[in-house]
N, C-alpha and C positions, 0 to 999 in steps of 0.2 A: 454361461452368460444368460441373463434374462432376455426376453424379447426386446428388439430394438425400440427405443423410446425417442420421441421428438421433444426436446427440452429447450426452453427459452431461459437464458440467463441474463438478468438485468444487472449491469455493472457500469462503471464509468463515473465521470464527474471528477474523479481523482485517480491517480495510479493505485492508491490504496484499495480502491474497489475494483478497478479494471483488471489488474494483474492476477489477483486471486480468482476472478471470474474466468480469465483465460486459462488458468491452471486447471480448473474444474472442467472446462470445455475440452481441453486436451485429453484429460483422463476419460471423459465420457465417450469421446470420439474413438479413442483407442479401444474401447469396449464395444464399438459398433453402433453407438447411438448417434442421432443427428441433432446438432446444436445450432441455435441462433443466439448471438449475443446482442443485446440491446444496449447501446451506449448513448451518451449525451451528445449535444452539438458542440461541445467545447473543443477548442483546438487541441488541448492536451490528449483527448481521447483519440482524435484522428491521427495525431502524431505517434502515439504509443502503439496503436493497433495496426499501423500500416505494414509492419514487418511480419504480421501473422496472416499471410495470404492464404493459408490453408484453412482458416476459420471464416465463418460468415458473420458479418457485423451489419447492424442497421441502426440508424439514429432515431431517437424519439425526443420530442420536446419535453423537457422536465425542468422545473425551477424549484429552488429551495423555498420552504415555507417562511413567510415573513412573520413578525410578531402577531399574535392572535387579534389584537385590537387595532392593527394598522389598517389604513385605507387601502393598502396594497393587497389585503386579503380578498377583495372583490375580484380583481384581475387574476390573482393566484387561483382561486376556486374555479373561475371560468376556464383558465388554461389547464388546470388539473382535470376537470371534467372532459375536456377535449383529448388530453393525453390518455386518459383511461379508455375512452372510446377508441382511439387510435390503436392502443395496445390490444384491445379486444379484437379489432379487425386483423391485426397481425397474428394473434393466437388462432383465430378461425382459419386464416389463410394457411398457416403452418400445420393446422390440425394437431396442435401441441398437446402433450400429455401432462407435463410437469412444468411449473414455473419456479425458478430460483432467483431470489434477489440477493445480491452480494452487499447490500447495505447502502445507506445514503438516500438522497432525494429521488434517485432514479428507480429505486426498487418498488416504491409504493404503488404507482399506477399499474404496472403489469401484474403485480400480486393481487391487487383488487380485481382487475379484469379477469384474472385466472380463477380466483375464488368464486366470483359470480357465475362462472361457467361450470363450477363444480370440480375443477381440477385440483390435483395435489399441489400445494404451494409451500415454499420454504423461504426463510430469510437467514442469511449468515451475518454474524457480527463478530468482528475481529478484535474489538477493543475491550479493555477491562471495565469501562463504563459505557454502556450502549447509548447511542444517540436517540433523541426523541423520535426521529423518523422511523428507526428500526423498532422501537417499542410500539409504535402505532401500527407498523406493518405486521408485527408479530401476531396481532390479534386476528389476522386473516390467514394464518399459516397452520399447517398440520404440525409443524415442529420448528423450533428455532435452533440453528446450528451456531455454536460459539467457538471462538478461538482460544479463549482463556477461561479458566474456572471462575475467575472473579466476576464474570459477566452474568453467570447463571441466575443469581439472586435478583437481578433487575427484570426478569421476565416471569414474574409470578403469574400463575394461571396458564402458562404455556408449557408444552413439552419441550425440554431443552436437551440437546445432544452435544456433547463436547467432541468436536472433530479436529480442532486445531485450524490454523489458517494455511491454505495451500500456497505453494510457489510454482512458478512456471517451469516447464521441462528443462529449459536451458540452464537453470540455476541448480539443477540436481548434480551436475558434473561440471565443475569449474575447469577452465584451461590452466595450464602451468603458469607460474608467476612470470617466467621469461616471456612467454607468448603474450600474456596479458599486458605486461609493461610495454611490449613492442607495439601493441594496438594504440597506445596513447603517447608513444614517444617518451616513455619514462625509463629511468635507470633501475634495473632489477636489483642492483646491489645497495640501493638507498632505501631507507624507510619511507613508506608512502602513507600519506594521510588522505583519506577520502572524505569529502564534504558534501552533504546532501541536505538541502533546505526544504525538501518536499517538491512536488511537481510544479508548484507555483513559485518556488524560490523563497528567499528570506533575506531581505536587504541588510537588516541589522546584524544577523548572524554572519552573513557574508563579509561584512566590514570587519567584524571581530576576528574572523579567521585570517583574513588577508593581513591584518596588522599583527596578529599573534604568531604568525609563522615566519615573520622576517627574522633573519639571522638565526635560523635553526638548522638542524641537519635533516629536516624532513622535506621531501618533495610533496607536492600537493596536486591532487586530482579533484577539481572543484566543480560540482554540478550546480551552476548558479541559478538556473531557471531562466526562462526566456525574458521575463520582465527586467531582470537585473543584470543580464549578460553584458550589455554595452558598458554600463557604469562600472561593474567590477573589473572588466577587462582593462578599462582606463586606469583604475586604481592600482591594479597589479603591474600594468605596463609590460616590459619585456623581461620580468624577473625569471631567471633560469630555474627550471624544475617546478614551474607553477603552470599547470594546464587548466584552463577555464573552458567549460562547455555549457551551452544553453540547455542541452538535453542530451542524454546518453541512451543510445539504443543497444549498447553492449555492456549491460550491467553485470553479466557473469565475469567478463574481463575486469571490470572496475573492482569488483569484490576480490578477485584473485590477485590483483596487483597491489592490494592495500594491506597495511598492518594494523591500522586503527582508523576509526571513523568519527566524525562529528556530524550529528544528525538530529532532526526532529524525532519525535517518538510516536509517529503514526504506526498503527499495528502492522500494516503490511511491510513497511520498511524494517521493523524489528524482526518480523518473521524471516525476511530475506537475510538479515544480518546473522540470525541464529543458524540458518542453513549454511552460511559461509563461514561461521565461526569467527566473525569479525567483531571484536570488542569495540565499545563506543563511548564517547561522551554524548549524552543525550540532553538536548535542550528543548523541552516541550514548547510547542507553539502556544504563546501566552493567552491567545484569544479562543482556544478550542472550546467547543461546547462542553459544559460540565467539567472543564479542565481534564478531559479524559486522557490527554497525552501524558500528563503527570502521573496518572494512575497506571498507564501502560509502562512508563519508565521505572516506576517503583518496583514493578514485578521483576524487571531485569537487573536493577540495582541490588535488590534483595538477594538475587541469585549469584551476585559477584561477577556478572557479565558486563556491567556498564557502570558509568559514573553519571549521576543526575545533577544537573545544574540548571536553575531557572535562568531565563534570559537576563533578568535584571541583576543577577549575581555574576554574570560573565562579562569580562572585558578582555582586551587583547593581552594585557599583562598577565592576567590570570591564566589564560590559555597558554601563553608562552611558557609560564612556570610549570604548568601541568605536563606539557609535552616534554620539557626537559627532565622531568622526574620519572617519566615512564621508562621502565627497564624491560629488557628482553624477557626476563622471567615473569614480570608482572603482566605483560601483554599475553604471554603464553597461558598463564593461569586464567585470565579473563576470557581468552579465546576458548578454552576448554569448557568454561562455565556457559558461555554463549552457545556453543555447539550442543550442550546438554539440553537446552531449551527448545531445540528444533523438533518439529512434528513431521517427519519425512513422509508419512502416509496420510496426510490431511486430505489431499485431493481424492485419494482412493476411498477414504471413509465417507466423504461427502457424496461421491458417486454411488457408493453402496446404499446410502440412505435414499437417494433418488430412485435407484432401482427397486427399493423395497416396496 
């Protein structure tokens, strides 16, 4: 093992940034290093991180960049300057050696602060098409770490290392189907459909699934998101075999209980699906920057692990028909293809780069 390092990992804003950051922190701490995770002030970060009591978290104020010619740029730049200064103070207090940004708006301030102090800095991007924030952050980094080969060409002028996207320790070994179904009060003998609209939920997708699963032989585990939980619960009513959750802290059990998934195509969710070998109908978030979720989904569709449908193409009748046509053999073939896309050593590869 290399000498112990003090590492700051900037993650959060969405589960897609937070959970890979947690995975890297777990790997680094298992190697004897000391890690502090910087997360946003969003409720989703506090909610998702509270079960990881063995890790250290600290919140920093960070906001997404508005359009360049917007009047909001004045307050954005002022707040950005304050956040960079705050991150510099944290770095000095921690006597940090390395800064790693896991992507998104929260990565830029600590990476800038770290680079100004001459520290080694890195950013990880898990999408096929990187976001503008990551492309800007990359200019301050010793190297860019990517989850998919398709992302590399977007970081011209930067050293790029393909590491894959890491998953948390608890997703490495899933519970049995029986135990997983018991966690949610589901019947292990019935086919289970997992529904994930992302950490913020997805009302239109939720409505389509609720309507499309009526009068089918599928039971449903539906992660509705906090914002749409009450409305969807009312829509579903007391339907048997339909479990609605605002948030799920037992994702290993959720994956283990399920046979198929309907999901957005954020890179972190896709990474977790691949580790679980859970095939999916992917419905990209239609307003994602640069339509990067479609690009992500195309990688998995091309591999035969998923079906890609744009939100405007999907309605309850179409979903109902698709679920009726899914065979046991078809699901098994897609599951094997999904499993083949997993990168089980991604966290270890990122940790090794940091130790380098």
